[in-house]
C-alpha positions as CSV (number, residue, x, y, z in Angstrom):
1,M,-15.8,-154.1,138.3
2,V,-16.8,-151.5,135.7
3,L,-15.4,-151.5,132.2
4,Q,-15.4,-148.2,130.4
5,Y,-14.5,-147.1,126.9
6,K,-14.0,-144.1,124.7
7,L,-12.9,-143.4,121.1
8,K,-9.2,-142.6,121.0
9,S,-10.0,-139.0,119.9
10,E,-12.5,-138.3,122.6
11,T,-12.0,-137.3,126.3
12,R,-15.1,-138.6,128.0
13,W,-15.3,-142.2,129.3
14,K,-18.6,-144.2,128.9
15,D,-19.7,-147.4,130.6
16,Y,-19.3,-150.4,128.3
17,K,-22.6,-152.1,127.4
18,G,-21.2,-154.8,125.0
19,K,-19.6,-155.2,121.7
20,S,-22.9,-154.9,119.8
21,K,-23.4,-151.4,121.1
22,L,-20.1,-150.1,119.6
23,K,-20.2,-148.2,116.3
24,Y,-16.7,-149.2,115.3
25,S,-14.4,-152.2,116.0
26,T,-12.7,-152.4,119.4
27,K,-9.4,-151.4,117.9
28,K,-10.6,-147.8,117.6
29,Y,-11.4,-147.5,121.3
30,D,-9.5,-147.2,124.5
31,F,-10.7,-149.2,127.5
32,R,-10.1,-149.1,131.3
33,L,-11.2,-151.1,134.3
34,L,-12.5,-149.5,137.5
35,N,-13.7,-150.9,140.8
36,E,-17.5,-151.1,141.5
37,K,-17.7,-147.7,143.2
38,K,-15.7,-146.1,140.3
39,T,-13.2,-144.6,142.9
40,K,-10.1,-146.6,141.8
41,I,-8.7,-147.3,138.4
42,L,-7.6,-151.0,138.4
43,V,-6.2,-151.0,134.8
44,N,-5.5,-147.7,133.1
45,K,-6.0,-147.1,129.4
46,G,-5.3,-150.1,127.1
47,N,-6.7,-152.2,124.3
48,Y,-9.7,-154.5,124.6
49,E,-7.7,-157.8,124.7
50,K,-5.3,-156.5,127.5
51,I,-8.1,-155.2,129.6
52,M,-10.3,-158.4,129.3
53,K,-7.3,-160.6,130.1
54,R,-6.7,-158.6,133.3
55,F,-10.5,-158.7,134.1
56,R,-10.5,-162.5,133.8
57,Q,-7.5,-162.8,136.1
58,I,-9.1,-160.6,138.8
59,E,-12.4,-162.6,138.5
60,F,-10.5,-165.9,138.8
61,F,-8.7,-165.0,142.0
62,K,-11.7,-163.3,143.5
63,H,-13.7,-166.6,143.4
64,K,-10.8,-168.8,144.4
């Protein structure tokens, strides 16, 4: 899965490299989750906590 982010005022999505690479706090960004090939949006725009919760759920069931 690929996690992407953008500032709420921007239109272009970027691949997420980690919290340390962000200029501002995660509250100023929108996040989304895509499949590996970036062809399907698994979770559309949301806040960091919501996206990471869904990411962990998918990972848990993928390895079960």
